N, C-alpha and C positions, 0 to 999 in steps of 0.2 A: 086838638087831639094830641100833638107832641109825641107820636109814636115813630121815632126816627127809624128808618129802614135803609139798608144799602140797596141800591138799584143798579141794574145793568144799563149803562148809558152807551148808546151807539151814535156814531156820526153818520147821518144820512146826507151825504155830500150832494146828491142830486136834488134834494129838497132844501139844501142849505140850512140844516138844523141839526141840533143834538137832541136826541129823544130817548125816552124810556117808557115802556108800557108796564103799568102797574095795575093789577086787578082788571085787566082788559081795557084800561083807559090810557090814552096817550098824553104824556107830559112832554113839553118841548121848549127849546131855546133857539129862536130863529136869528139868522144873521145874513148879511151881505158882505161879500169881499170886494173892496174897491181899492185896487192897487195893492199897497202893502198894509192896508187897514182892514180889520174885521169890524164891521158895524153890527153890533148886537142890538136888535130893535124890538125883540119881544120874547118874554118868557111866560109860559102858561102851564099851570098845573090845575087839573080839574078840582073843583071845590071839595069834593069828597076825599081827595088825597092831600089836601093842604096840611101843613104842620108836621110833615114827616121827613123834612130835609131834602125833598126831591129837587126842588128848584136850585138849591145850593149845589147839589151834585151835578146837575146839568150845566150850570154856569162854571163850576170848577173844571169840568171836562172841556168846555168851550175855551176857557182861558188857557188850559194846558195845551190845547191844539194850537191856539194862536202863538203861544210861546215857542212851541216846537217848529212852527212855520216861520218864525221871525217876524210876526205881524204885530202891529200896534192895535189897540182895541179902542173903539169909539162906543162907549156904553150909552146908547140912546134909550135903552130900557131902564126904567127907574129901579127895578129890582137889581139889575146888574151894577148900577151905580152904587146902590146900597151895599151890595156884596163886596165890591172893591173897596169901599170905605172901611168895612169890617175886616178886610183881609189885606193889610198893608203890603204884604209880599207880592200882591198883584199890581200895585200902583205903578210899577215901572213899565207896565204894558200900556198905560194910558196914552192915547194918541195925542200928538201936539195940538194945543188949542182946546182940548176937552177938559172939563172940570168935573170933579165929583161933588 
């Protein structure tokens, strides 16, 4: 599709995820906080919303929050690993022992 759109990403701290609702559908980036590490374990965008840059915006918001909190990031989600590879400015957040 490749129709990039700007979305309103919110941090749902109670659900431990960053989320955006687009066309009535929920896109999300789920995490766990373990000590000083943010473990991002799942990013999901409904199929009909793919290709619009939504996942990237969710991950960017999650990484910005981790940075603001002084957290390291453990990217267990393959999309997040790929995002961090494509955005070298985020690599300093990588938790010790984690590889991209």
